[in-house]
C-alpha positions in Angstrom: 23.9 -10.4 -28.5 27.6 -10.2 -29.4 28.5 -13.1 -27.1 25.8 -15.3 -28.7 27.1 -14.6 -32.2 30.7 -15.4 -31.1 29.6 -18.8 -29.7 27.7 -19.7 -32.9 30.8 -18.7 -34.9 33.1 -20.9 -32.7 30.6 -23.8 -33.1 30.5 -23.6 -36.9 34.3 -23.1 -37.2 35.2 -26.0 -34.8 32.8 -28.5 -36.3 32.8 -27.7 -40.0 36.4 -26.4 -40.6 38.5 -28.1 -37.9 36.2 -31.1 -37.7 36.7 -31.5 -34.0 34.6 -34.0 -32.0 31.6 -32.8 -30.1 33.3 -33.1 -26.7 36.1 -30.8 -27.7 33.6 -28.4 -29.4 31.7 -28.2 -26.1 34.8 -27.6 -24.1 35.9 -24.8 -26.4 32.4 -23.2 -26.2 32.5 -23.4 -22.4 36.0 -21.8 -22.2 34.9 -18.9 -24.5 31.7 -18.4 -22.5 33.5 -18.3 -19.1 36.3 -16.1 -20.6 33.7 -13.6 -21.9 32.1 -13.1 -18.5 29.7 -16.0 -18.6 30.8 -17.1 -15.2 28.8 -14.1 -13.8 25.6 -15.5 -15.2 26.4 -19.0 -13.8 27.0 -17.5 -10.4 23.7 -15.5 -10.5 21.9 -18.6 -11.8 23.2 -20.8 -8.9 22.4 -18.2 -6.2 18.9 -17.2 -7.5 17.3 -20.1 -9.3 15.6 -21.5 -6.3 14.3 -18.1 -5.3 13.1 -17.3 -8.8 11.4 -20.6 -9.4 9.5 -20.2 -6.1 8.5 -16.6 -7.0 7.4 -17.8 -10.5 5.2 -20.6 -9.0 3.6 -18.1 -6.6 2.7 -15.8 -9.5 1.3 -18.7 -11.5 -0.7 -19.9 -8.6 -2.3 -16.5 -7.9 -2.9 -15.8 -11.5 -4.7 -19.2 -11.9 -6.9 -18.5 -8.9 -7.7 -15.0 -10.1 -8.7 -16.3 -13.6 -10.9 -18.9 -11.9 -12.7 -16.3 -9.8 -13.1 -14.0 -12.9 -14.9 -16.9 -14.7 -17.1 -17.4 -11.7 -17.7 -13.7 -11.3 -16.7 -14.2 -7.6 -16.4 -11.2 -5.3 -14.6 -10.7 -2.0 -17.9 -11.4 -0.1 -18.3 -14.6 -2.1 -14.8 -15.7 -1.1 -15.5 -14.7 2.5 -18.7 -16.8 2.5 -16.5 -19.8 1.7 -14.2 -19.0 4.6 -17.3 -18.8 6.9 -18.4 -22.2 5.8 -15.0 -23.7 6.5 -14.9 -22.6 10.2 -17.9 -20.5 11.3 -17.0 -20.6 15.0 -13.3 -19.7 14.7 -12.3 -16.3 16.0 -12.0 -13.9 13.0 -11.4 -10.5 14.7 -10.2 -9.3 18.1 -10.4 -5.7 19.0 -7.7 -5.0 21.5 -9.4 -1.8 22.8 -12.3 -3.7 24.4 -11.1 -7.3 24.0 -14.2 -7.8 21.8 -14.0 -11.1 19.8 -16.0 -11.8 16.7 -16.2 -15.3 15.1 -16.5 -15.6 11.4 -20.2 -16.3 11.8 -20.7 -13.1 13.8 -18.7 -11.0 11.3 -20.9 -12.5 8.6 -24.1 -11.7 10.5 -23.0 -8.1 11.2 -22.0 -7.4 7.6 -25.2 -8.9 6.3 -27.2 -6.6 8.6 -25.3 -3.6 7.2 -26.2 -4.7 3.7 -29.8 -5.2 4.5 -30.0 -1.8 6.3 -28.4 0.1 3.4 -30.6 -1.7 0.9 -33.7 -0.7 2.9 -32.5 2.9 2.8 -32.4 2.8 -0.9 -28.7 2.3 -1.7 -28.0 0.1 -4.6 -25.0 -1.5 -6.4 -22.8 1.2 -7.7 -23.7 3.8 -5.0 -21.0 5.0 -2.7 -21.0 5.3 1.2 -18.1 6.9 3.0 -16.6 5.4 6.1 -14.8 7.7 8.6 -13.8 5.7 11.6 -10.8 4.6 13.7 -9.7 0.9 13.8 -12.2 -1.6 15.3 -14.1 -4.7 14.3 -17.0 -2.6 13.0 -14.9 -1.0 10.4 -14.3 -4.3 8.7 -18.0 -5.3 9.1 -19.2 -2.1 7.6 -17.3 -2.1 4.4 -17.8 -5.8 4.0 -21.5 -5.3 4.4 -21.4 -2.6 1.7 -19.6 -5.0 -0.6 -22.3 -7.6 -0.1 -24.8 -5.1 -1.5 -22.5 -3.9 -4.2 -22.1 -0.5 -2.6 -18.6 1.0 -2.9 -17.0 2.2 0.3 -14.9 5.4 0.4 -12.4 4.8 3.2 -11.4 8.2 4.6 -8.2 8.9 6.4 -9.1 9.8 10.0 -6.4 12.5 10.1 -8.2 14.6 7.4 -10.1 17.7 8.4 -12.0 20.6 6.8 -11.2 21.1 3.1 -9.5 17.7 2.6 -12.3 15.9 4.3 -15.0 17.7 2.4 -13.1 17.0 -0.8 -13.1 13.3 -0.2 -16.8 13.3 0.4 -17.6 15.4 -2.6 -15.4 13.6 -5.2 -16.6 10.2 -4.1 -20.3 11.3 -4.6 -21.1 9.4 -1.4 -24.8 9.1 -0.5 -24.1 8.3 3.1 -21.4 9.0 5.6 -20.9 6.5 8.4 -18.6 7.9 11.0 -17.4 6.8 14.4 -18.5 8.8 17.4 -14.8 9.7 17.9 -14.9 11.6 14.6 -18.0 13.6 15.4 -16.1 16.9 16.0 -14.5 16.7 12.5 -17.8 16.1 10.9 -19.4 19.0 12.8 -16.7 21.3 11.3 -17.9 20.7 7.7 -21.5 19.9 8.3 -22.9 23.2 7.1 -21.2 22.8 3.7 -22.3 19.2 3.0 -25.0 18.2 0.6 -28.3 18.1 2.5 -29.1 14.8 0.9 -26.1 13.1 2.5 -27.2 10.7 5.2 -25.2 10.9 8.4 -25.0 7.8 10.5 -22.9 7.6 13.7 -21.4 4.3 15.0 -20.7 4.0 18.7 -22.0 5.6 21.9 -22.6 9.4 21.5 -24.6 12.3 22.8 -27.0 14.0 20.4 -25.5 17.4 21.2 -22.1 16.2 20.0 -23.1 15.3 16.5 -24.5 17.3 13.6 -28.2 17.8 13.4 -30.0 15.0 11.6 -27.5 12.3 12.5 -28.9 8.9 13.2 -27.5 6.3 15.6 -26.4 3.4 13.5 -26.0 0.7 16.2 -29.7 0.1 17.1 -30.6 0.3 13.4 -28.3 -2.5 12.6 -29.5 -4.6 15.5 -33.0 -4.4 14.0 -31.8 -5.3 10.5 -32.0 -8.9 9.2 -28.7 -10.8 9.5 -29.3 -13.1 6.4 -27.4 -12.4 3.2 -29.3 -10.1 0.9 -29.9 -11.0 -2.8 -26.5 -11.2 -4.5 -25.9 -8.1 -6.7 -24.8 -8.5 -10.3 -21.2 -7.6 -9.5 -18.1 -9.2 -10.7 -14.5 -9.7 -9.7 -13.3 -6.6 -11.6 -15.9 -4.3 -10.2 -15.1 -1.6 -7.6 -14.8 -2.7 -4.0 -13.7 0.5 -2.3 -11.6 3.6 -2.6 -8.4 4.4 -0.7 -7.2 8.0 -0.6 -3.6 8.7 -1.4 -1.7 12.0 -1.4 -2.5 14.1 -4.4 -0.1 16.2 -6.4 -3.0 18.6 -7.2 -3.3 19.6 -3.5 -6.0 17.2 -2.4 -6.2 13.5 -1.7 -7.0 11.3 -4.7 -9.1 8.2 -4.6 -7.3 5.0 -5.7 -9.7 2.4 -7.0 -9.5 -1.1 -5.4 -11.5 -3.7 -7.3 -12.3 -7.2 -5.9 -9.6 -8.9 -8.0 -6.9 -6.4 -6.7 -8.0 -7.0 -3.1 -7.6 -10.8 -3.6 -4.4 -10.7 -5.5 -2.6 -8.4 -3.0 -3.7 -10.6 -0.1 -2.9 -13.8 -1.9 0.6 -12.8 -3.1 1.5 -12.0 0.5 -0.1 -15.2 1.8 1.6 -17.6 -0.6 4.8 -15.6 -1.1 5.6 -15.4 2.6 4.3 -19.0 3.3 1.6 -17.9 5.8 -0.5 -20.5 7.5 -4.3 -20.6 8.3 -3.6 -20.9 12.0 -1.4 -17.8 12.1 -2.6 -14.9 14.3 -1.8 -11.4 12.9 -1.3 -8.3 15.0 -2.6 -5.4 12.9 -2.0 -1.9 14.4 -1.9 -0.1 11.0 -4.7 2.1 9.9 -7.5 0.2 8.2 -8.1 3.1 5.7 -4.8 2.1 4.1 -4.1 -1.0 2.0 -1.4 -2.4 4.3 -3.8 -2.7 7.3 -7.0 -3.4 5.4 -5.8 -5.7 2.5 -2.5 -7.2 3.5 -3.7 -7.7 7.1 -7.5 -8.0 7.1 -7.4 -9.8 3.8 -5.8 -12.8 5.4 -8.8 -13.0 7.7 -11.5 -12.7 5.0 -9.8 -14.8 2.3 -7.6 -17.3 4.2 -9.4 -17.7 7.6 -6.7 -16.2 9.9 -7.4 -14.5 13.2 -6.5 -10.8 13.1 -6.0 -8.7 16.3 -6.9 -5.1 15.6 -5.5 -2.2 17.6 -6.8 1.3 17.4 -3.4 2.8 17.2 0.2 1.6 17.5 1.7 1.6 21.0 5.4 0.9 21.4 5.1 0.3 25.1 2.2 -2.2 24.7 3.3 -3.9 21.4 4.9 -7.0 22.8 2.5 -7.4 25.7 -0.4 -7.5 23.1 1.5 -10.1 21.1 1.9 -12.3 24.1 -1.7 -11.8 25.3 -3.2 -12.8 22.0 -0.5 -15.4 20.9 0.3 -13.5 17.8 2.6 -15.2 15.3 2.8 -12.4 12.7 3.1 -8.7 13.3 2.6 -5.9 10.8 4.9 -2.9 10.6 6.0 0.2 8.8 9.6 1.4 9.1 8.8 4.0 11.7 7.3 1.5 14.0 10.4 -0.7 14.0 12.5 2.3 15.1 10.1 3.3 17.8 10.3 -0.3 19.2 14.1 -0.3 19.1 14.1 3.0 21.1 12.1 1.4 23.9 14.1 0.2 27.0 14.7 -3.6 26.9 11.9 -5.6 28.5 11.4 -9.3 29.1 8.2 -9.3 27.0 10.1 -8.5 23.8 11.6 -12.0 23.7 8.8 -14.0 25.3 6.4 -13.8 22.3 5.6 -16.4 19.6 6.1 -14.0 16.7 7.8 -15.8 13.8 7.3 -13.1 11.1 7.3 -9.3 10.8 5.4 -8.2 7.7 5.5 -4.8 6.3 7.5 -2.2 4.4 10.0 0.6 5.0 12.4 -1.3 7.3 15.8 0.4 6.6 18.9 -1.7 6.2 20.6 0.2 9.0 18.3 -1.2 11.6 17.1 -4.4 9.9 19.5 -6.8 11.7 19.1 -5.0 15.1 15.4 -5.3 14.8 15.2 -9.0 13.9 18.0 -10.1 16.4 16.9 -8.0 19.4 13.3 -9.1 19.2 14.1 -12.7 18.0 12.0 -12.6 14.8 13.1 -15.4 12.4 11.6 -13.9 9.3 11.3 -10.3 8.1 8.8 -10.2 5.2 9.4 -6.9 3.6 7.3 -5.9 0.5 6.9 -2.9 -1.8 3.7 -1.7 -3.4 1.3 1.2 -3.6 -2.5 0.8 -3.5 -2.8 1.4 -7.2 0.4 0.0 -8.5 0.8 -3.1 -10.7 4.5 -3.7 -9.8 4.4 -5.0 -6.3 7.5 -6.7 -4.9 8.2 -9.2 -2.2 11.4 -10.1 -0.3 10.6 -13.8 0.1 13.9 -14.9 1.6 14.6 -12.1 4.1 17.5 -10.5 2.1 18.7 -7.8 4.5 17.5 -4.3 3.2 15.8 -5.5 0.1 12.1 -4.7 -0.6 11.8 -7.4 -3.2 13.5 -8.9 -6.3 13.2 -9.3 -10.0 14.7 -12.4 -11.7 17.9 -11.8 -13.7 17.4 -15.1 -15.5 13.5 -15.2 -15.8 12.8 -11.5 -16.2 10.1 -12.1 -18.7 7.9 -13.8 -16.1 7.2 -10.6 -14.2 7.3 -7.5 -16.5 8.7 -4.8 -14.2 11.8 -2.8 -14.8 14.0 0.0 -13.5 14.4 2.7 -16.1 16.7 5.7 -16.3 15.3 9.0 -15.2 16.4 12.5 -14.3 16.2 12.1 -10.5 15.4 15.9 -10.0 12.5 16.0 -12.5 11.7 12.2 -12.7 11.6 12.7 -16.5 12.1 9.4 -18.3 15.3 9.1 -20.3 14.8 7.4 -23.7 17.1 5.9 -26.3 17.3 6.8 -30.0 14.3 4.5 -30.7 12.2 6.5 -28.2 12.0 3.5 -25.8 13.0 3.9 -22.1 16.5 2.8 -21.2 16.7 -0.1 -18.6 19.0 0.3 -15.7 22.0 -2.0 -15.1 22.8 -3.4 -11.6 23.9 -0.7 -9.3 22.3 2.0 -11.4 19.3 3.8 -9.7 16.1 4.1 -11.7 12.3 4.5 -11.5 10.3 1.3 -11.0 7.7 0.8 -13.7 5.3 -2.0 -14.4 4.0 -2.9 -17.9 0.2 -2.5 -18.2 -1.7 -5.4 -19.7 -5.4 -5.0 -18.9 -6.3 -8.5 -19.8 -3.7 -9.9 -17.4 -5.2 -10.0 -13.8 -1.7 -9.3 -12.3 -0.8 -6.5 -14.8 -3.9 -4.5 -15.0 -4.1 -0.9 -13.8 -7.3 0.2 -12.2 -6.2 3.8 -11.4 -8.1 6.6 -9.7 -11.5 8.2 -9.9 -9.9 11.3 -11.4 -8.9 10.6 -15.0 -6.3 13.4 -14.9 -4.5 11.6 -12.1 -4.5 8.4 -14.2 -2.8 10.2 -17.1 0.1 11.3 -14.8 0.8 7.7 -13.8 1.0 6.1 -17.2 3.7 6.4 -19.8 3.9 5.0 -23.3 6.8 3.3 -25.2 8.5 2.1 -22.0 9.4 -1.6 -22.6 8.8 -1.4 -26.3 7.1 0.7 -28.9 3.3 1.0 -28.4 3.1 -0.3 -24.9 2.0 1.4 -21.7 3.5 1.2 -18.2 2.6 2.4 -14.7 5.0 4.9 -13.2 5.7 4.3 -9.5 7.4 7.6 -8.9 9.9 5.8 -6.7 13.6 5.4 -7.3 15.1 1.9 -6.5 18.4 0.2 -7.3 19.0 -3.4 -8.2 22.0 -5.5 -7.2 23.7 -8.2 -9.4 21.4 -10.9 -8.0 18.2 -8.9 -8.8 17.4 -7.8 -5.3 15.8 -4.3 -5.3 16.5 -1.7 -2.7 14.4 1.4 -2.0 16.2 4.7 -2.6 13.8 7.5 -2.0 10.3 8.8 -2.7 10.5 11.6 -5.2 8.3 14.0 -7.0 5.6 16.0 -5.1 5.4 13.8 -2.0 7.5 12.7 0.9 6.8 10.2 3.7 6.5 11.1 7.4 4.8 9.4 10.3 3.8 6.5 8.1 1.9 8.8 5.7 2.6 10.3 2.3 2.6 14.1 2.5 1.6 16.1 -0.6 3.8 19.1 -0.8 1.2 20.9 -3.1 -1.5 20.4 -0.5 0.6 21.8 2.4 1.9 24.7 0.3 -1.6 25.7 -0.6 -2.8 25.6 3.0 0.2 27.5 4.3 0.0 30.2 1.6 -3.7 30.8 2.4 -3.0 31.1 6.1 -0.1 33.5 5.5 -2.0 36.0 3.3 -1.0 34.3 0.1 2.7 34.4 0.7 5.0 32.3 -1.6 5.6 28.9 0.1 7.8 25.9 -0.8 7.4 22.7 1.1 9.8 19.8 1.0 11.0 16.9 3.1 14.3 16.9 5.0 16.2 14.0 6.6 16.4 14.0 10.4 19.0 11.7 12.0 17.5 8.9 14.0 14.1 9.1 12.3 12.4 7.4 9.4 11.1 9.3 6.3 11.5 13.0 5.9 10.3 15.8 8.1 8.4 18.7 6.6 10.3 21.9 5.9 8.4 25.0 4.8 10.3 27.9 3.2 8.2 31.1 3.4 8.7 34.4 1.5 8.4 37.0 4.3 10.4 40.2 3.6 9.4 41.6 7.1 10.4 38.3 8.7 7.5 38.6 11.2 4.8 36.0 12.1 2.7 35.2 15.1 3.9 31.7 15.5 1.6 30.8 18.4 -1.5 31.8 16.5 -0.2 30.2 13.3 0.4 26.9 15.1 -3.2 27.0 16.6 -4.7 27.6 13.1 -2.5 24.9 11.5 -3.8 22.3 14.0 -7.3 22.7 12.5 -6.2 22.9 8.9 -3.7 20.0 8.5 -3.4 16.5 9.9 -0.6 16.0 12.3 1.7 14.2 9.9 1.4 17.0 7.3 2.2 19.9 9.6 5.7 21.2 8.9 8.3 20.5 11.6 10.6 23.3 10.4 9.9 26.9 9.1 12.3 29.1 7.1 11.5 32.7 6.6 13.3 34.3 3.6 13.3 37.7 2.1 12.1 36.2 -1.2 11.6 32.7 -2.6 13.2 31.3 -5.7 11.4 28.1 -6.5 13.7 25.5 -8.2 13.6 21.8 -8.7 15.1 21.4 -5.2 15.7 23.8 -2.3 18.6 23.1 -0.1 
């Protein structure tokens, strides 16, 4: 503001008082601008204008397409139908476990049989069916079939057991639970406490004695169902598609709502931003109950016609062999996977593949260059975003260590910001006017995204639980009277606008590719230890990604049957949530941080 006023003053004085010619006036203004630090802006402009214009064009393209689909009341199944018409006999999905290949026509037929079967069973648009299954082609066909009918799918983390699993089924109000035969034991554990009206359907080969009483075998029922598309439900592009469960600060997973438009825009931003091609083949070994595997990965198949190779679980020893076998050109990752691959002994296969892009998030700067150079991957397509957030980021030009960028010269195009916070409490720091204070380059802050419900790229769909929504929304962030989504993550921006992930704060930490709720783990441990005071937090372990769980337990006697405790813990918490370290203390003083 001060620099602008000075330039205007010089212009008026030079022209009206000194009566200098325009060439000299312009030269004077340029000298003042550069002498006042304007050279920094020019440097930023030259280095980032190409990146920023490309990013702006991607946003405009995706926004235009979303608006078009909103007008047409299109849905993901409608967009998939267009893909099927373009190339019905192209391979859509390959399941590595059995080498099963489905064409787009076959995926369309399977999903239509799912829709017809559920419709015959009385499910209608707006009803919910839970899906509890490991990765395979059927997973995609099942939720896509539900979407064709307008039934909302609750995608349940296969690591969940007992109370957490029961909670997901109860809060979603599911009328049916479709589970893979590999998850039968987990369903048996909670069967007695489930609503008797909940239909149980098992997918895959199984023995009647291994599943709960009353379970039906889904496979032959689908074989007998019609494979034509059922009547199109009156659903729109902003209606609910499915739920993805994230770690909850209240002690249980919370269901993030994914609407049809969110599914499309996440998949499309990745496709156009990272310059993907319809003939690319994606290697997807991430869980399909999370957005990275099911939207960023599978979305390229359903929306853009790519072939996706699905693996049940990540295998460091088989990773590059699979890529060679299936001619993959894009691989998906999370940071932990990259480190596991680097820890493998060198092999010929790791450089004989055709992979041109690694797509994912969490790749740390310390191993970024080693990963891309050792495995000869030309492009690392790092992105940032939570299932429910409206401030996703993309590193479109492979800037080492960055998870994305925000334009320094066109910041108004994409209304996101880093704002100052107390990093211990994550409390927003506000100025005298009550509005949040934006961070300067080099200053860490919480990432926020302005909420504009009428804007298809800025809307916030939130969670099933309204209380969870309230905790993620703040007022008076960019200006008085507005609302913004709080990411809960601390990032830092450099002079060129590149953003770098600092840490996950608040009541969660990340381990084994999953977000761990400290509240959930504390509650479970306290119950198992006769209501002892427990504090759970994440600690850094050299050579690993994320933070390992540390549990501090108040135990004046300092005694505990660790072997029995470990056995019980296996049944109560998923592997990624079990504490790696235990500290027994005479008493526990809970503070903002325990060191």
